[in-house]
VEXDREN-2710 file (C-alpha; in Angstrom, 1 decimal):
% VEXDREN-2710
k/r/px/py/pz
1/MET/-0.2/0.4/-0.6
2/ARG/1.5/3.6/-1.3
3/GLY/1.1/6.9/-2.0
4/GLN/-1.7/9.0/-1.2
5/TYR/-4.1/6.4/-0.6
6/LYS/-3.0/4.8/2.4
7/THR/-3.7/7.3/4.8
8/TYR/-7.5/7.1/3.9
9/ILE/-7.1/3.2/3.0
10/MET/-6.2/3.5/6.9
11/ASN/-8.4/5.2/8.2
12/TYR/-11.7/3.6/6.8
13/ILE/-10.1/0.1/8.3
14/LYS/-10.0/1.5/11.8
15/GLU/-13.4/3.5/11.2
16/LYS/-15.0/0.4/9.7
17/TYR/-12.7/-2.7/10.9
18/PRO/-10.7/-1.1/14.2
19/LYS/-9.4/-5.2/15.6
20/TYR/-7.7/-5.5/12.0
21/TYR/-6.2/-1.5/12.7
22/ASP/-3.0/-2.3/15.0
23/ASN/-2.3/-5.4/11.9
24/TYR/-2.4/-2.7/9.4
25/VAL/-0.3/-0.8/10.6
26/THR/2.4/-3.5/11.4
27/ILE/2.5/-4.6/8.0
28/TYR/1.8/-1.3/6.4
29/LEU/2.6/1.5/7.9
30/LYS/6.0/-0.1/10.2
31/ASN/7.0/-2.1/7.3
32/ASN/6.9/-5.3/9.6
33/LYS/7.4/-7.8/6.4
34/LYS/7.0/-11.0/8.9
35/TYR/2.8/-12.1/8.2
36/TRP/4.3/-11.7/4.6
37/ASP/7.6/-14.7/5.3
38/ASN/5.1/-16.5/7.8
39/LEU/2.3/-16.5/4.8
40/ALA/4.5/-17.2/1.7
41/ASN/5.6/-20.5/4.4
42/GLU/2.2/-21.9/5.0
43/ILE/1.7/-21.0/0.8
44/ASN/5.1/-22.6/-0.2
45/ASP/4.5/-26.2/2.7
46/TYR/1.0/-26.7/1.7
47/CYS/1.6/-26.6/-2.5
48/ASP/4.5/-28.9/-2.3
49/LYS/2.6/-30.9/-0.1
50/ASN/0.7/-31.0/-3.2
51/GLY/2.4/-30.9/-5.8
52/ILE/1.1/-27.2/-6.9
53/ASN/3.3/-24.8/-9.2
54/TYR/2.8/-21.4/-7.9
55/ILE/4.7/-17.8/-8.4
56/ASN/4.6/-15.5/-5.2
57/TYR/4.3/-12.1/-5.6
58/PHE/4.4/-10.6/-3.1
59/TYR/7.5/-8.8/-3.2
60/HIS/7.0/-7.5/-6.1
61/GLU/7.7/-3.9/-4.8
62/GLU/11.7/-5.5/-3.9
63/LEU/11.6/-8.0/-7.4
64/LEU/11.4/-4.4/-9.3
65/LYS/14.3/-3.0/-6.9
66/ASN/16.1/-6.1/-8.0
67/LYS/15.1/-5.9/-11.3
68/LYS/16.0/-2.4/-11.9
69/GLU/19.1/-2.5/-9.4
70/MET/20.9/-5.3/-11.6
71/GLN/20.1/-3.2/-14.7
72/LYS/22.2/-0.2/-13.4
73/HIS/25.3/-2.7/-12.4
74/LYS/24.9/-3.8/-17.2
75/LEU/25.2/-0.2/-18.2
END
């Protein structure tokens, strides 16, 4: 979650879903990746157990940063 929408969305969650607000603060405002890491591990384990091929896009922003960094070094 980024940009000008973050404040609007966080206020909406605080008003409509207050029991989840602290979780959103931790994940999106404090940039704590633990939730995503745990979820990625659960999905990985489930897919491995059931023979499912998948691609995890949870870290899309990081993948883009890494790609840009790699392109810089190739020049």
